[in-house]
C-alpha positions in Angstrom: 0.0 0.1 -0.1 2.8 2.5 0.7 4.4 1.8 -2.5 1.3 2.6 -4.3 1.2 6.1 -2.7 5.0 7.0 -3.6 4.1 6.1 -7.3 1.2 8.3 -7.6 1.8 11.5 -9.5 2.1 14.8 -7.6 -1.3 16.9 -7.6 0.1 20.0 -6.3 2.7 21.4 -4.2 2.7 22.5 -0.5 3.6 26.2 -1.7 0.2 26.3 -3.4 -1.9 25.8 -0.2 0.7 26.7 2.7 2.2 30.3 3.2 4.3 32.0 5.6 2.9 34.9 7.1 4.7 37.8 8.3 5.8 38.0 12.0 3.3 40.1 13.9 4.0 43.7 14.9 2.3 42.8 18.2 4.7 41.4 20.5 3.7 38.6 23.0 4.5 40.8 26.0 2.2 43.5 24.9 -0.6 40.9 23.9 -0.4 39.7 27.6 -1.8 43.0 28.6 -4.5 43.6 26.0 -8.1 42.3 26.2 -9.1 42.3 22.5 -11.9 40.6 20.8 -9.3 38.5 18.5 -7.7 35.4 19.4 -3.8 35.8 19.4 -1.9 32.5 18.9 1.6 31.9 20.1 3.8 29.1 20.2 3.5 28.5 24.0 0.3 26.9 25.6 -1.4 30.3 26.1 -3.9 31.9 23.8 -4.0 35.5 24.3 -6.0 38.3 22.5 -5.5 41.4 20.5 -7.1 44.5 19.1 -7.2 43.9 15.5 -7.5 40.6 13.3 -4.7 39.6 10.9 -6.1 36.5 9.4 -9.7 35.2 8.7 -10.9 31.6 8.6 -7.3 30.1 8.0 -5.9 27.1 9.7 -2.6 28.2 11.7 0.5 26.1 12.1 2.9 27.2 14.8 6.1 25.4 14.6 8.5 25.4 17.6 11.9 23.4 18.3 9.8 20.4 20.1 6.3 20.3 18.2 3.7 21.7 15.8 0.7 23.2 17.0 -2.4 23.4 14.8 -5.2 25.9 15.6 -8.2 26.2 13.3 -9.2 30.0 13.2 -13.0 30.5 12.7 -13.5 34.0 12.2 -10.8 36.6 12.6 -7.4 35.6 14.5 -3.9 37.2 15.2 -0.7 35.5 15.4 2.8 35.8 16.5 4.9 33.8 13.9 3.3 31.0 11.9 2.5 29.3 8.8 -1.1 29.2 7.5 
């Protein structure tokens, strides 16, 4: 079964569906003090908030040295450093 998978012709490239977003201008230290209406995802376990959205309805993948975290943003969200 695995051999069949690797013999298949590619139907796309990751670059067609994944993009690296610019790093947020909002720093994590600043977001800790905000009480905004939009979620602010960081690589740690906390989910903070921010005042202005940076993304809308996009899955968010936040890699760090140990693991890859996946968040599904329904509506608007902010992020610190990630791939969507």
